[in-house]
TITORVO-532795 format. One record per residue: residue number from 1; residue in three letters; x, y, z of N, C-alpha, C in turn. Coordinates in steps of 0.05 Angstrom, whole numbers, plus 32768, in hexadecimal, padded with zeros to 4 digits. Atoms other than C-alpha are relative to their C-alpha. Last residue first. Example, Ala and Ser with C-alpha at 12.3 -4.5 7.8 and 13.67 -1.06 7.14 Angstrom:
BEGIN
+-----+------+------+------+------+-------+-------+-------+------+------+------+
:  nr : rest : n_px : n_py : n_pz : ca_px : ca_py : ca_pz : c_px : c_py : c_pz :
+-----+------+------+------+------+-------+-------+-------+------+------+------+
:   2 :  SER : 7FF0 : 7FE8 : 7FFF :  8111 :  7FEB :  808F : 7FF1 : 8016 : 800E :
:   1 :  ALA : 8012 : 7FE8 : 8000 :  80F6 :  7FA6 :  809C : 8012 : 8018 : 8000 :
+-----+------+------+------+------+-------+-------+-------+------+------+------+
//
This chain:
BEGIN
+-----+------+------+------+------+-------+-------+-------+------+------+------+
:  nr : rest : n_px : n_py : n_pz : ca_px : ca_py : ca_pz : c_px : c_py : c_pz :
+-----+------+------+------+------+-------+-------+-------+------+------+------+
:  58 :  PHE : 7FF3 : 7FFE : 801A :  8232 :  82A4 :  7E7D : 7FEB : 7FFC : 7FEB :
:  57 :  ASP : 7FF2 : 7FE6 : 8002 :  8218 :  82B2 :  7EC3 : 800C : 8005 : 7FE5 :
:  56 :  LYS : 8014 : 7FEB : 8001 :  81E5 :  8279 :  7EBF : 800D : 801B : 7FFC :
:  55 :  LYS : 8007 : 7FFC : 801D :  821E :  8248 :  7EB0 : 7FEC : 8017 : 7FFD :
:  54 :  THR : 7FED : 7FED : 800B :  8236 :  8251 :  7EF8 : 7FF9 : 8006 : 7FE3 :
:  53 :  GLU : 8003 : 7FE6 : 7FF1 :  81F8 :  8230 :  7F15 : 8012 : 8015 : 7FF4 :
:  52 :  GLU : 8019 : 7FF2 : 8009 :  81F7 :  81F9 :  7EDF : 7FFD : 801B : 800E :
:  51 :  ASN : 8019 : 8009 : 7FF2 :  823F :  81E3 :  7EEB : 7FE9 : 8012 : 7FF9 :
:  50 :  ILE : 8009 : 7FEC : 7FEE :  8275 :  81EF :  7EB6 : 7FE5 : 7FF7 : 800D :
:  49 :  GLY : 8006 : 800A : 7FE5 :  8292 :  81B0 :  7E9A : 7FF6 : 8014 : 8014 :
:  48 :  SER : 8005 : 801D : 7FFD :  82B3 :  81D0 :  7E5E : 7FFB : 7FF9 : 801D :
:  47 :  LEU : 7FFC : 8006 : 7FE4 :  82AC :  821B :  7E52 : 7FF8 : 7FE2 : 8005 :
:  46 :  ILE : 8012 : 8015 : 7FF8 :  82B4 :  8222 :  7E07 : 8006 : 7FF9 : 801D :
:  45 :  VAL : 7FFB : 800A : 7FE6 :  82D4 :  8263 :  7DEF : 7FEA : 7FEC : 8008 :
:  44 :  GLN : 8018 : 800A : 7FF3 :  82D6 :  8273 :  7DA5 : 8007 : 7FF3 : 801B :
:  43 :  ILE : 7FFB : 801A : 7FF3 :  8311 :  829D :  7D90 : 7FE6 : 7FF8 : 800E :
:  42 :  GLY : 800A : 8015 : 8011 :  8303 :  82D4 :  7D5D : 8004 : 7FE4 : 800C :
:  41 :  LYS : 7FEB : 800A : 8011 :  8330 :  8307 :  7D7F : 7FF7 : 7FE9 : 7FEE :
:  40 :  ALA : 7FF8 : 7FEA : 8010 :  82F5 :  832C :  7D9C : 8016 : 7FF9 : 7FEC :
:  39 :  ARG : 8014 : 7FFD : 8015 :  82DC :  82E9 :  7DB5 : 8006 : 8017 : 7FED :
:  38 :  TYR : 7FFB : 8016 : 8013 :  831D :  82DF :  7DDC : 7FEC : 8002 : 7FE8 :
:  37 :  SER : 7FE7 : 7FFB : 800E :  8317 :  8323 :  7DFD : 8005 : 7FEB : 7FEB :
:  36 :  LYS : 8005 : 7FE9 : 8012 :  82CE :  8318 :  7E0F : 8019 : 8006 : 7FF0 :
:  35 :  ILE : 8011 : 800B : 8016 :  82DE :  82D3 :  7E2C : 7FFB : 8017 : 7FEC :
:  34 :  ILE : 7FEF : 8011 : 8011 :  8317 :  82F1 :  7E55 : 7FF1 : 7FF6 : 7FE8 :
:  33 :  GLY : 7FEE : 7FEF : 800F :  82EA :  8328 :  7E6F : 8013 : 7FF1 : 7FEE :
:  32 :  LYS : 800F : 7FF2 : 8015 :  82B4 :  82F7 :  7E81 : 8012 : 8012 : 7FF0 :
:  31 :  LEU : 8005 : 8014 : 8015 :  82E7 :  82CD :  7EA7 : 7FF0 : 800C : 7FE9 :
:  30 :  SER : 7FE7 : 8005 : 800E :  82FE :  830A :  7ECE : 7FFC : 7FED : 7FE9 :
:  29 :  GLN : 7FFB : 7FE8 : 8011 :  82B6 :  831F :  7EDE : 801B : 7FFC : 7FF1 :
:  28 :  CYS : 8014 : 8000 : 8016 :  82A7 :  82D8 :  7EF7 : 8005 : 8018 : 7FED :
:  27 :  GLY : 7FF8 : 8015 : 8013 :  82E6 :  82D5 :  7F20 : 7FEE : 8000 : 7FE8 :
:  26 :  THR : 7FE7 : 7FF7 : 800D :  82D6 :  8317 :  7F42 : 8009 : 7FEC : 7FEB :
:  25 :  ALA : 8006 : 7FEA : 8012 :  828E :  8302 :  7F50 : 8018 : 800A : 7FF1 :
:  24 :  ASP : 800A : 7FE7 : 7FF3 :  82A1 :  82C0 :  7F6E : 7FFD : 8016 : 7FEC :
:  23 :  ILE : 7FEF : 7FE9 : 8007 :  82A5 :  8280 :  7F45 : 7FF5 : 8019 : 800E :
:  22 :  LEU : 800D : 7FE6 : 8002 :  828A :  823E :  7F5D : 8014 : 8015 : 7FF9 :
:  21 :  PRO : 801B : 8002 : 7FF4 :  8298 :  81F3 :  7F5E : 7FF1 : 801A : 7FFF :
:  20 :  VAL : 8005 : 7FE5 : 7FF5 :  82D3 :  81F7 :  7F2D : 7FE4 : 8000 : 800B :
:  19 :  TYR : 7FFA : 8001 : 7FE3 :  82EA :  81AF :  7F22 : 7FFD : 801C : 800D :
:  18 :  ARG : 800B : 8017 : 7FF2 :  82C8 :  81A6 :  7EDF : 8004 : 8001 : 801E :
:  17 :  MET : 800C : 7FF6 : 7FE8 :  82D7 :  81EC :  7EC5 : 7FF6 : 7FEA : 8012 :
:  16 :  VAL : 800D : 8017 : 7FF4 :  8307 :  81D7 :  7E8D : 7FF6 : 8009 : 801C :
:  15 :  PRO : 7FFA : 8002 : 7FE4 :  8317 :  8216 :  7E66 : 7FF0 : 7FE9 : 800C :
:  14 :  VAL : 8012 : 8011 : 7FF0 :  830F :  8207 :  7E1C : 800A : 7FFE : 801D :
:  13 :  ALA : 7FF5 : 8002 : 7FE5 :  832C :  823C :  7DEE : 7FEC : 7FF1 : 8010 :
:  12 :  TYR : 8011 : 8007 : 7FE9 :  831E :  8235 :  7DA4 : 8010 : 8001 : 8019 :
:  11 :  ASN : 801C : 7FFE : 8008 :  8339 :  8251 :  7D62 : 7FED : 7FFC : 8018 :
:  10 :  LEU : 8011 : 800D : 7FED :  8381 :  8261 :  7D76 : 7FE3 : 8004 : 7FF8 :
:   9 :  GLN : 8018 : 7FF1 : 7FFA :  83AA :  8273 :  7D3A : 7FEF : 7FEF : 8013 :
:   8 :  THR : 8016 : 8012 : 7FFC :  83F1 :  825A :  7D36 : 7FE8 : 8012 : 8007 :
:   7 :  THR : 8016 : 7FF6 : 7FF0 :  842A :  8282 :  7D1A : 7FEB : 7FEA : 8003 :
:   6 :  MET : 8015 : 8015 : 7FFB :  846E :  826E :  7D02 : 7FEB : 800C : 8011 :
:   5 :  LEU : 8013 : 7FF7 : 7FED :  849C :  82A3 :  7CE3 : 7FEA : 7FEA : 8002 :
:   4 :  VAL : 8019 : 800F : 8003 :  84D9 :  8286 :  7CC1 : 7FED : 800A : 8017 :
:   3 :  ALA : 800E : 8007 : 7FE7 :  8514 :  82B4 :  7CBA : 7FE6 : 7FF3 : 7FFA :
:   2 :  GLY : 8017 : 7FF1 : 7FF8 :  853C :  82B3 :  7C7A : 7FF4 : 7FF7 : 801A :
:   1 :  MET : 8016 : 8012 : 7FF7 :  8582 :  8296 :  7C72 : 7FE9 : 8012 : 800A :
+-----+------+------+------+------+-------+-------+-------+------+------+------+
//
């Protein structure tokens, strides 16, 4: 019996930011690093519900 390899490809990542009132500098840098890493893998990141003040950093 042969082995079955199942793979899934992630095309989008959607972090829900609705209940995040603010992000400190460390959190902002971490999130930017994650977004950069995902984009390098061809994954589109959509920040859902991000507030206008935080959106300026991205």
